[in-house]
Residue, then its C-alpha position, 0 to 999 in steps of 0.5 A: m664652619h668649625r662646628r660643622i667640621r666637628i659634627a662631621v668628624v664625630v659622625a665619621m668616628i661613629g661610622m668607623l666604630s660601628a664598622c669595627s663592631p660585630a653586626p648584631r642584626f639577623d632580621p629581616a633574613p633573606a629568602p628562603v630563611p624561615t621565621p620560626a615561632a619558637t626560640e631556644i638558647s643553647g649554651d651561655v650566649s653572654s660568655a662570648p662576644e657573639s653567638f650563632v643563630v641557627r634556624t629550621a622551619d620550626t625553631e630558632v636556636r641562639l647557639a653559644p660558640s664552644e670556642w672563639s677568638v675575636d680580636d683580643d678576646s678568646g675562650t672555650d665553653e662546654v656547649e651541649p650540641p642542640g638537636l635539630g631533628s630531621p631538617d632537609e636544611i638548616f640556616v645559620f647566621v654569623p653575626i660578625a660582618g665580613w666573616y664567612l662560614s664553613a661546615t663539616q659533617y660528622g657521622g655519629e651523635v657527637a663530632h668525632d671522626c671515629l663514629g662515622p663518615t666525614v663529609e662536606p655538606e652542601i653550603e649556599d651563601l644567602g647573603s646578609g650573613w646567612t648561610a644555608i647548609r644541606p646535609t649529605g651522606p648516607a642516612g643516619d645521625y650526624a653532627i655538623e661543626l660550624s666554623a666562622s672566620s674572618g678569613p681572606g678578604t676581610g674588610p679593614f674594620s671587621p674583627l679578626g678571629t674564629m668561632t666554632a659550634t656544633v649542632q646535631l641532626t638526623t637524615t632519613e634518606d641517603a644523599e651520597q654513597l660512600p666508597e666501597a670498604t677496603a682493607w690494606m696492609s703493610l709489613v715488609s719493604e725492599t731496601d738496598t741491603g734486602l728486605e726490612a720489616g716494619d710495623l704490621s699495619i692493617e688499615l680498614r677504609s670506608l667502614y660505615p657504620m664504624p664497627a664495635e669490635v674488630s679482630a684479625a689473624v694474619t699469616i705471612t708465607a714467603a716464596g720458599g714456604a716459611v710461615a709467620t703468624f700474627e694477631p694485630e691489635p686495634t690501635g684504639g684510634c681512627l682517622d675519618l672512616s679508617f680503622f687500624l690494627v697493628v703489630p709493632f716492628t719489635e715483634t715483626a723484625a724476623v719476618a724479613e728473614l723468612g726468605d725470598l719474595p713474593y710474600a703471601y698475606d692471608v687474613e681472617l678479619v672478624i668485624d662485629g662477629e662476621t668473618y671475612t677471609g682475604t689475600a694479598q701479595y707483596s712482590g716489591g715496591d710500595p709496601l702497602v698492598q690491598f686485600e681481596f676478600d671472599r665477600p664485600l666488607p660491610 
């Protein structure tokens, strides 16, 4: 009787240890995951506790994470994102039981917001650790950042943590239209004591592809006819599809003394050699106003 109890305890402990360990299997995969003949290794798959498996119809890639944190083990690795060609969908296996996968799609050849649109690809959980990802957005080059996480609802024996990696691909057809490009400006605002000038900030939204060169000349005209002119400079950074040009408030403070509202804003915006002429007006309230242009922005 005691021997049977000991055997039962050992079997139970083995089962618990297996549950605590990452699940190493990724075959047989559920339909419609393909079984490609070619296999590639991307990055040092031995440096992290686990790696992603990414499949297209032609190739399977064992992809080392560029960053991971699994229980007490964490690290980073410079992994060159593998190019997957132009697949309509990719299939990703997360080898840790109980973890879920999310993905963000970035325009451009690397995962960087400044290079193009950030969109959410279509994601379908296929079960058994597999996820189908279908790129969206206008046709072009994209990087898809994969992020696996223990997340909410993780089982008691699943390790906690995250791991990320990136792949590159190209889409050949427009799958989603982006919003129309717009330009906005803020400069003066009303306060209890009168007008106050802040930074002159122009935000160009939903530009795609992101321009290589942008310049602007702005004229501010008060109701009485007093005028000030500025040439805002690109900040060198961007957020998603927004591009910024700024004149610091230390140079614009005197604008608040031009006179009464409304203030007319006129801009000549040059984007990759093409000039767009826009107008806006600030009459009080929210300092952020939208330009109307003589023709659509790119």
